[in-house]
mmCIF file as gemmi writes it, N, C-alpha and C atoms, coordinates in Angstrom:
data_model
loop_
_atom_site.group_PDB
_atom_site.id
_atom_site.type_symbol
_atom_site.label_atom_id
_atom_site.label_alt_id
_atom_site.label_comp_id
_atom_site.label_asym_id
_atom_site.label_entity_id
_atom_site.label_seq_id
_atom_site.pdbx_PDB_ins_code
_atom_site.Cartn_x
_atom_site.Cartn_y
_atom_site.Cartn_z
_atom_site.occupancy
_atom_site.B_iso_or_equiv
_atom_site.pdbx_formal_charge
_atom_site.auth_seq_id
_atom_site.auth_asym_id
_atom_site.pdbx_PDB_model_num
ATOM 1 N N . MET Axp A 1 ? -22.295 73.804 152.958 1 0 ? 1 A 1
ATOM 2 C CA . MET Axp A 1 ? -22.512 73.115 151.663 1 0 ? 1 A 1
ATOM 3 C C . MET Axp A 1 ? -23.712 73.136 151.268 1 0 ? 1 A 1
ATOM 4 N N . TYR Axp A 2 ? -24.784 73.056 152.126 1 0 ? 2 A 1
ATOM 5 C CA . TYR Axp A 2 ? -26.236 72.811 151.872 1 0 ? 2 A 1
ATOM 6 C C . TYR Axp A 2 ? -26.651 74.086 152.608 1 0 ? 2 A 1
ATOM 7 N N . PRO Axp A 3 ? -27.8 74.717 152.143 1 0 ? 3 A 1
ATOM 8 C CA . PRO Axp A 3 ? -28.35 75.926 152.865 1 0 ? 3 A 1
ATOM 9 C C . PRO Axp A 3 ? -29.057 75.507 154.337 1 0 ? 3 A 1
ATOM 10 N N . ASP Axp A 4 ? -29.495 74.28 154.135 1 0 ? 4 A 1
ATOM 11 C CA . ASP Axp A 4 ? -30.029 73.809 155.439 1 0 ? 4 A 1
ATOM 12 C C . ASP Axp A 4 ? -29.728 72.215 155.569 1 0 ? 4 A 1
ATOM 13 N N . PRO Axp A 5 ? -28.728 72.273 156.428 1 0 ? 5 A 1
ATOM 14 C CA . PRO Axp A 5 ? -28.228 70.786 156.646 1 0 ? 5 A 1
ATOM 15 C C . PRO Axp A 5 ? -29.142 70.081 157.147 1 0 ? 5 A 1
ATOM 16 N N . LYS Axp A 6 ? -30.382 70.435 157.997 1 0 ? 6 A 1
ATOM 17 C CA . LYS Axp A 6 ? -31.268 69.32 158.23 1 0 ? 6 A 1
ATOM 18 C C . LYS Axp A 6 ? -32.155 68.69 156.954 1 0 ? 6 A 1
ATOM 19 N N . ARG Axp A 7 ? -32.012 69.338 155.724 1 0 ? 7 A 1
ATOM 20 C CA . ARG Axp A 7 ? -32.811 68.903 154.659 1 0 ? 7 A 1
ATOM 21 C C . ARG Axp A 7 ? -31.852 67.616 153.814 1 0 ? 7 A 1
ATOM 22 N N . VAL Axp A 8 ? -30.795 67.836 154.431 1 0 ? 8 A 1
ATOM 23 C CA . VAL Axp A 8 ? -29.995 66.358 153.626 1 0 ? 8 A 1
ATOM 24 C C . VAL Axp A 8 ? -30.643 64.918 154.075 1 0 ? 8 A 1
ATOM 25 N N . ARG Axp A 9 ? -31.073 64.296 153.328 1 0 ? 9 A 1
ATOM 26 C CA . ARG Axp A 9 ? -31.785 63.087 153.55 1 0 ? 9 A 1
ATOM 27 C C . ARG Axp A 9 ? -30.812 61.965 153.913 1 0 ? 9 A 1
ATOM 28 N N . SER Axp A 10 ? -30.588 61.837 155.079 1 0 ? 10 A 1
ATOM 29 C CA . SER Axp A 10 ? -29.633 60.649 155.659 1 0 ? 10 A 1
ATOM 30 C C . SER Axp A 10 ? -30.383 59.674 156.945 1 0 ? 10 A 1
ATOM 31 N N . ARG Axp A 11 ? -31.634 59.923 156.847 1 0 ? 11 A 1
ATOM 32 C CA . ARG Axp A 11 ? -32.393 58.968 157.778 1 0 ? 11 A 1
ATOM 33 C C . ARG Axp A 11 ? -32.891 57.675 157.062 1 0 ? 11 A 1
ATOM 34 N N . TYR Axp A 12 ? -32.73 56.539 157.565 1 0 ? 12 A 1
ATOM 35 C CA . TYR Axp A 12 ? -33.192 55.42 156.869 1 0 ? 12 A 1
ATOM 36 C C . TYR Axp A 12 ? -34.327 55.048 157.293 1 0 ? 12 A 1
ATOM 37 N N . ALA Axp A 13 ? -35.58 54.381 156.808 1 0 ? 13 A 1
ATOM 38 C CA . ALA Axp A 13 ? -36.465 53.518 157.439 1 0 ? 13 A 1
ATOM 39 C C . ALA Axp A 13 ? -36.919 52.455 156.315 1 0 ? 13 A 1
ATOM 40 N N . ALA Axp A 14 ? -37.008 51.312 157.017 1 0 ? 14 A 1
ATOM 41 C CA . ALA Axp A 14 ? -37.396 50.316 156.217 1 0 ? 14 A 1
ATOM 42 C C . ALA Axp A 14 ? -38.736 49.711 156.18 1 0 ? 14 A 1
ATOM 43 N N . LEU Axp A 15 ? -39.374 49.423 154.952 1 0 ? 15 A 1
ATOM 44 C CA . LEU Axp A 15 ? -40.619 49.234 154.695 1 0 ? 15 A 1
ATOM 45 C C . LEU Axp A 15 ? -40.919 47.821 154.35 1 0 ? 15 A 1
ATOM 46 N N . ASN Axp A 16 ? -41.518 46.777 155.009 1 0 ? 16 A 1
ATOM 47 C CA . ASN Axp A 16 ? -42.012 45.563 154.741 1 0 ? 16 A 1
ATOM 48 C C . ASN Axp A 16 ? -43.134 45.499 153.876 1 0 ? 16 A 1
ATOM 49 N N . LEU Axp A 17 ? -43.113 44.663 152.645 1 0 ? 17 A 1
ATOM 50 C CA . LEU Axp A 17 ? -44.504 44.483 151.65 1 0 ? 17 A 1
ATOM 51 C C . LEU Axp A 17 ? -44.661 43.284 151.994 1 0 ? 17 A 1
ATOM 52 N N . ASP Axp A 18 ? -45.964 42.889 151.476 1 0 ? 18 A 1
ATOM 53 C CA . ASP Axp A 18 ? -46.039 41.501 150.864 1 0 ? 18 A 1
ATOM 54 C C . ASP Axp A 18 ? -45.925 41.635 149.287 1 0 ? 18 A 1
ATOM 55 N N . GLN Axp A 19 ? -45.701 40.406 148.727 1 0 ? 19 A 1
ATOM 56 C CA . GLN Axp A 19 ? -45.895 40.204 147.402 1 0 ? 19 A 1
ATOM 57 C C . GLN Axp A 19 ? -46.628 41.008 146.439 1 0 ? 19 A 1
ATOM 58 N N . TYR Axp A 20 ? -48.014 41.227 146.906 1 0 ? 20 A 1
ATOM 59 C CA . TYR Axp A 20 ? -48.994 41.917 146.24 1 0 ? 20 A 1
ATOM 60 C C . TYR Axp A 20 ? -48.6 43.519 146.311 1 0 ? 20 A 1
ATOM 61 N N . GLU Axp A 21 ? -48.252 44.015 147.614 1 0 ? 21 A 1
ATOM 62 C CA . GLU Axp A 21 ? -47.91 45.334 147.803 1 0 ? 21 A 1
ATOM 63 C C . GLU Axp A 21 ? -46.67 45.713 146.827 1 0 ? 21 A 1
ATOM 64 N N . ALA Axp A 22 ? -45.963 44.743 146.987 1 0 ? 22 A 1
ATOM 65 C CA . ALA Axp A 22 ? -44.533 44.902 146.065 1 0 ? 22 A 1
ATOM 66 C C . ALA Axp A 22 ? -45.14 45.19 144.729 1 0 ? 22 A 1
ATOM 67 N N . GLN Axp A 23 ? -45.775 44.328 144.177 1 0 ? 23 A 1
ATOM 68 C CA . GLN Axp A 23 ? -46.08 44.513 142.863 1 0 ? 23 A 1
ATOM 69 C C . GLN Axp A 23 ? -46.934 45.487 142.407 1 0 ? 23 A 1
ATOM 70 N N . LEU Axp A 24 ? -47.682 45.942 143.42 1 0 ? 24 A 1
ATOM 71 C CA . LEU Axp A 24 ? -48.489 47.415 143.299 1 0 ? 24 A 1
ATOM 72 C C . LEU Axp A 24 ? -47.318 48.577 143.201 1 0 ? 24 A 1
ATOM 73 N N . ILE Axp A 25 ? -46.539 48.632 143.863 1 0 ? 25 A 1
ATOM 74 C CA . ILE Axp A 25 ? -45.429 49.678 143.988 1 0 ? 25 A 1
ATOM 75 C C . ILE Axp A 25 ? -44.632 49.605 142.852 1 0 ? 25 A 1
ATOM 76 N N . ASP Axp A 26 ? -44.314 48.389 142.214 1 0 ? 26 A 1
ATOM 77 C CA . ASP Axp A 26 ? -43.255 48.333 141.152 1 0 ? 26 A 1
ATOM 78 C C . ASP Axp A 26 ? -43.846 48.591 139.958 1 0 ? 26 A 1
ATOM 79 N N . ALA Axp A 27 ? -45.594 48.359 139.917 1 0 ? 27 A 1
ATOM 80 C CA . ALA Axp A 27 ? -46.301 48.808 138.653 1 0 ? 27 A 1
ATOM 81 C C . ALA Axp A 27 ? -46.31 50.348 138.815 1 0 ? 27 A 1
ATOM 82 N N . LEU Axp A 28 ? -46.464 51.051 139.968 1 0 ? 28 A 1
ATOM 83 C CA . LEU Axp A 28 ? -46.733 52.497 140.097 1 0 ? 28 A 1
ATOM 84 C C . LEU Axp A 28 ? -45.419 52.984 139.661 1 0 ? 28 A 1
ATOM 85 N N . VAL Axp A 29 ? -44.197 52.259 140.084 1 0 ? 29 A 1
ATOM 86 C CA . VAL Axp A 29 ? -42.843 53.068 139.473 1 0 ? 29 A 1
ATOM 87 C C . VAL Axp A 29 ? -42.719 52.834 138.044 1 0 ? 29 A 1
ATOM 88 N N . ALA Axp A 30 ? -43.127 51.74 137.417 1 0 ? 30 A 1
ATOM 89 C CA . ALA Axp A 30 ? -42.985 51.489 136.189 1 0 ? 30 A 1
ATOM 90 C C . ALA Axp A 30 ? -44.061 52.723 135.457 1 0 ? 30 A 1
ATOM 91 N N . TYR Axp A 31 ? -45.077 52.795 136.107 1 0 ? 31 A 1
ATOM 92 C CA . TYR Axp A 31 ? -45.912 53.74 135.403 1 0 ? 31 A 1
ATOM 93 C C . TYR Axp A 31 ? -45.53 55.428 135.217 1 0 ? 31 A 1
ATOM 94 N N . THR Axp A 32 ? -45.129 55.512 136.57 1 0 ? 32 A 1
ATOM 95 C CA . THR Axp A 32 ? -44.803 57.002 136.688 1 0 ? 32 A 1
ATOM 96 C C . THR Axp A 32 ? -43.3 57.365 136.312 1 0 ? 32 A 1
ATOM 97 N N . GLY Axp A 33 ? -42.727 56.266 136.261 1 0 ? 33 A 1
ATOM 98 C CA . GLY Axp A 33 ? -41.042 56.736 135.99 1 0 ? 33 A 1
ATOM 99 C C . GLY Axp A 33 ? -40.297 57.377 137.174 1 0 ? 33 A 1
ATOM 100 N N . ILE Axp A 34 ? -40.657 57.314 138.14 1 0 ? 34 A 1
ATOM 101 C CA . ILE Axp A 34 ? -40.145 57.979 139.355 1 0 ? 34 A 1
ATOM 102 C C . ILE Axp A 34 ? -39.503 56.893 139.977 1 0 ? 34 A 1
ATOM 103 N N . ASP Axp A 35 ? -38.185 57.006 140.52 1 0 ? 35 A 1
ATOM 104 C CA . ASP Axp A 35 ? -37.426 56.182 141.643 1 0 ? 35 A 1
ATOM 105 C C . ASP Axp A 35 ? -38.186 55.76 142.554 1 0 ? 35 A 1
ATOM 106 N N . LYS Axp A 36 ? -38.171 54.573 142.981 1 0 ? 36 A 1
ATOM 107 C CA . LYS Axp A 36 ? -38.893 53.663 143.978 1 0 ? 36 A 1
ATOM 108 C C . LYS Axp A 36 ? -38.861 54.34 145.274 1 0 ? 36 A 1
ATOM 109 N N . ALA Axp A 37 ? -37.491 54.963 145.773 1 0 ? 37 A 1
ATOM 110 C CA . ALA Axp A 37 ? -37.542 55.531 146.989 1 0 ? 37 A 1
ATOM 111 C C . ALA Axp A 37 ? -38.161 56.732 147.132 1 0 ? 37 A 1
ATOM 112 N N . ALA Axp A 38 ? -37.931 57.582 145.998 1 0 ? 38 A 1
ATOM 113 C CA . ALA Axp A 38 ? -38.477 58.902 145.894 1 0 ? 38 A 1
ATOM 114 C C . ALA Axp A 38 ? -40.246 58.745 146.01 1 0 ? 38 A 1
ATOM 115 N N . LEU Axp A 39 ? -40.735 57.932 145.162 1 0 ? 39 A 1
ATOM 116 C CA . LEU Axp A 39 ? -42.204 57.644 144.991 1 0 ? 39 A 1
ATOM 117 C C . LEU Axp A 39 ? -42.423 57.302 146.369 1 0 ? 39 A 1
ATOM 118 N N . LEU Axp A 40 ? -42.171 56.288 147.318 1 0 ? 40 A 1
ATOM 119 C CA . LEU Axp A 40 ? -42.226 55.801 148.392 1 0 ? 40 A 1
ATOM 120 C C . LEU Axp A 40 ? -42.352 56.966 149.417 1 0 ? 40 A 1
ATOM 121 N N . ARG Axp A 41 ? -41.373 58.054 149.428 1 0 ? 41 A 1
ATOM 122 C CA . ARG Axp A 41 ? -41.078 58.796 150.377 1 0 ? 41 A 1
ATOM 123 C C . ARG Axp A 41 ? -42.513 59.894 149.928 1 0 ? 41 A 1
ATOM 124 N N . GLN Axp A 42 ? -42.636 60.414 148.775 1 0 ? 42 A 1
ATOM 125 C CA . GLN Axp A 42 ? -43.793 61.246 148.426 1 0 ? 42 A 1
ATOM 126 C C . GLN Axp A 42 ? -44.941 60.449 149.119 1 0 ? 42 A 1
ATOM 127 N N . LEU Axp A 43 ? -44.95 59.241 148.88 1 0 ? 43 A 1
ATOM 128 C CA . LEU Axp A 43 ? -46.359 58.606 149.303 1 0 ? 43 A 1
ATOM 129 C C . LEU Axp A 43 ? -46.706 58.885 150.817 1 0 ? 43 A 1
ATOM 130 N N . VAL Axp A 44 ? -45.651 58.311 151.431 1 0 ? 44 A 1
ATOM 131 C CA . VAL Axp A 44 ? -45.647 58.68 153.034 1 0 ? 44 A 1
ATOM 132 C C . VAL Axp A 44 ? -45.93 59.652 153.537 1 0 ? 44 A 1
ATOM 133 N N . LEU Axp A 45 ? -45.104 61.011 152.735 1 0 ? 45 A 1
ATOM 134 C CA . LEU Axp A 45 ? -44.931 62.329 153.501 1 0 ? 45 A 1
ATOM 135 C C . LEU Axp A 45 ? -46.487 62.774 153.077 1 0 ? 45 A 1
ATOM 136 N N . LYS Axp A 46 ? -47.235 62.382 151.706 1 0 ? 46 A 1
ATOM 137 C CA . LYS Axp A 46 ? -48.298 62.904 151.477 1 0 ? 46 A 1
ATOM 138 C C . LYS Axp A 46 ? -49.559 62.5 152.532 1 0 ? 46 A 1
ATOM 139 N N . GLU Axp A 47 ? -49.502 60.994 152.65 1 0 ? 47 A 1
ATOM 140 C CA . GLU Axp A 47 ? -50.423 60.572 153.778 1 0 ? 47 A 1
ATOM 141 C C . GLU Axp A 47 ? -50.242 61.316 155.023 1 0 ? 47 A 1
ATOM 142 N N . ALA Axp A 48 ? -49.15 61.338 155.471 1 0 ? 48 A 1
ATOM 143 C CA . ALA Axp A 48 ? -48.735 62.034 156.843 1 0 ? 48 A 1
ATOM 144 C C . ALA Axp A 48 ? -49.582 63.42 156.963 1 0 ? 48 A 1
ATOM 145 N N . LEU Axp A 49 ? -49.453 64.36 155.91 1 0 ? 49 A 1
ATOM 146 C CA . LEU Axp A 49 ? -49.964 65.415 155.737 1 0 ? 49 A 1
ATOM 147 C C . LEU Axp A 49 ? -51.562 65.361 155.686 1 0 ? 49 A 1
ATOM 148 N N . GLU Axp A 50 ? -51.905 64.56 155.168 1 0 ? 50 A 1
ATOM 149 C CA . GLU Axp A 50 ? -53.386 64.616 155.147 1 0 ? 50 A 1
ATOM 150 C C . GLU Axp A 50 ? -54.152 64.039 156.376 1 0 ? 50 A 1
ATOM 151 N N . THR Axp A 51 ? -53.325 63.064 157.071 1 0 ? 51 A 1
ATOM 152 C CA . THR Axp A 51 ? -53.733 62.711 158.424 1 0 ? 51 A 1
ATOM 153 C C . THR Axp A 51 ? -53.643 63.806 159.428 1 0 ? 51 A 1
ATOM 154 N N . LEU Axp A 52 ? -52.6 64.592 159.091 1 0 ? 52 A 1
ATOM 155 C CA . LEU Axp A 52 ? -52.571 65.82 160.399 1 0 ? 52 A 1
ATOM 156 C C . LEU Axp A 52 ? -53.471 67.105 159.786 1 0 ? 52 A 1
ATOM 157 N N . GLY Axp A 53 ? -54.19 66.796 158.728 1 0 ? 53 A 1
ATOM 158 C CA . GLY Axp A 53 ? -55.17 67.892 158.327 1 0 ? 53 A 1
ATOM 159 C C . GLY Axp A 53 ? -54.423 69.208 157.6 1 0 ? 53 A 1
ATOM 160 N N . VAL Axp A 54 ? -53.223 68.884 157.175 1 0 ? 54 A 1
ATOM 161 C CA . VAL Axp A 54 ? -52.548 70.241 156.312 1 0 ? 54 A 1
ATOM 162 C C . VAL Axp A 54 ? -52.07 69.837 155.047 1 0 ? 54 A 1
ATOM 163 N N . ALA Axp A 55 ? -52.802 68.757 154.358 1 0 ? 55 A 1
ATOM 164 C CA . ALA Axp A 55 ? -52.545 68.586 153.101 1 0 ? 55 A 1
ATOM 165 C C . ALA Axp A 55 ? -52.545 69.708 152.181 1 0 ? 55 A 1
ATOM 166 N N . ASP Axp A 56 ? -53.454 70.688 152.532 1 0 ? 56 A 1
ATOM 167 C CA . ASP Axp A 56 ? -53.762 71.541 151.912 1 0 ? 56 A 1
ATOM 168 C C . ASP Axp A 56 ? -52.593 72.781 151.459 1 0 ? 56 A 1
ATOM 169 N N . LEU Axp A 57 ? -52.043 72.691 152.581 1 0 ? 57 A 1
ATOM 170 C CA . LEU Axp A 57 ? -50.761 73.867 152.759 1 0 ? 57 A 1
ATOM 171 C C . LEU Axp A 57 ? -50.089 73.66 151.495 1 0 ? 57 A 1
ATOM 172 N N . ASP Axp A 58 ? -49.184 74.369 150.945 1 0 ? 58 A 1
ATOM 173 C CA . ASP Axp A 58 ? -48.289 74.636 150.131 1 0 ? 58 A 1
ATOM 174 C C . ASP Axp A 58 ? -46.717 74.466 150.758 1 0 ? 58 A 1
ATOM 175 N N . LEU Axp A 59 ? -46.475 73.102 151.006 1 0 ? 59 A 1
ATOM 176 C CA . LEU Axp A 59 ? -45.148 72.786 151.621 1 0 ? 59 A 1
ATOM 177 C C . LEU Axp A 59 ? -44.249 72.233 150.455 1 0 ? 59 A 1
ATOM 178 N N . ARG Axp A 60 ? -43.101 72.775 150.563 1 0 ? 60 A 1
ATOM 179 C CA . ARG Axp A 60 ? -42.097 72.273 149.585 1 0 ? 60 A 1
ATOM 180 C C . ARG Axp A 60 ? -41.318 71.137 149.812 1 0 ? 60 A 1
ATOM 181 N N . THR Axp A 61 ? -41.463 70.174 150.819 1 0 ? 61 A 1
ATOM 182 C CA . THR Axp A 61 ? -40.807 69.204 151.144 1 0 ? 61 A 1
ATOM 183 C C . THR Axp A 61 ? -41.691 67.954 150.284 1 0 ? 61 A 1
ATOM 184 N N . VAL Axp A 62 ? -42.82 68.179 149.944 1 0 ? 62 A 1
ATOM 185 C CA . VAL Axp A 62 ? -43.39 67.055 149.127 1 0 ? 62 A 1
ATOM 186 C C . VAL Axp A 62 ? -44.045 67.541 147.797 1 0 ? 62 A 1
ATOM 187 N N . PRO Axp A 63 ? -43.119 66.965 146.639 1 0 ? 63 A 1
ATOM 188 C CA . PRO Axp A 63 ? -43.134 67.627 145.184 1 0 ? 63 A 1
ATOM 189 C C . PRO Axp A 63 ? -44.805 67.38 144.92 1 0 ? 63 A 1
ATOM 190 N N . ARG Axp A 64 ? -45.319 68.151 144.158 1 0 ? 64 A 1
ATOM 191 C CA . ARG Axp A 64 ? -46.711 67.868 143.288 1 0 ? 64 A 1
ATOM 192 C C . ARG Axp A 64 ? -46.856 66.8 142.575 1 0 ? 64 A 1
ATOM 193 N N . GLN Axp A 65 ? -45.978 65.888 142.409 1 0 ? 65 A 1
ATOM 194 C CA . GLN Axp A 65 ? -46.008 64.387 141.588 1 0 ? 65 A 1
ATOM 195 C C . GLN Axp A 65 ? -46.715 63.574 142.63 1 0 ? 65 A 1
ATOM 196 N N . ALA Axp A 66 ? -46.728 63.871 144.091 1 0 ? 66 A 1
ATOM 197 C CA . ALA Axp A 66 ? -47.274 62.932 144.755 1 0 ? 66 A 1
ATOM 198 C C . ALA Axp A 66 ? -48.975 63.22 144.874 1 0 ? 66 A 1
ATOM 199 N N . SER Axp A 67 ? -49.812 64.203 144.266 1 0 ? 67 A 1
ATOM 200 C CA . SER Axp A 67 ? -51.034 64.464 144.381 1 0 ? 67 A 1
ATOM 201 C C . SER Axp A 67 ? -51.597 63.614 143.668 1 0 ? 67 A 1
């Protein structure tokens, strides 16, 4: 059914935020119009790529919206 079954998003990660952090994310969701889960995924993956020093690579797993 899927070209690459490993690309199916079925893993779950919980993220605990305080009130101010949650308000910031909610404001970003309202500003961008991106679904909260998708936005958080983009931000986490973008930060991970930057931390690993490979943020300049053209990886199709992180949409350009996170830039």
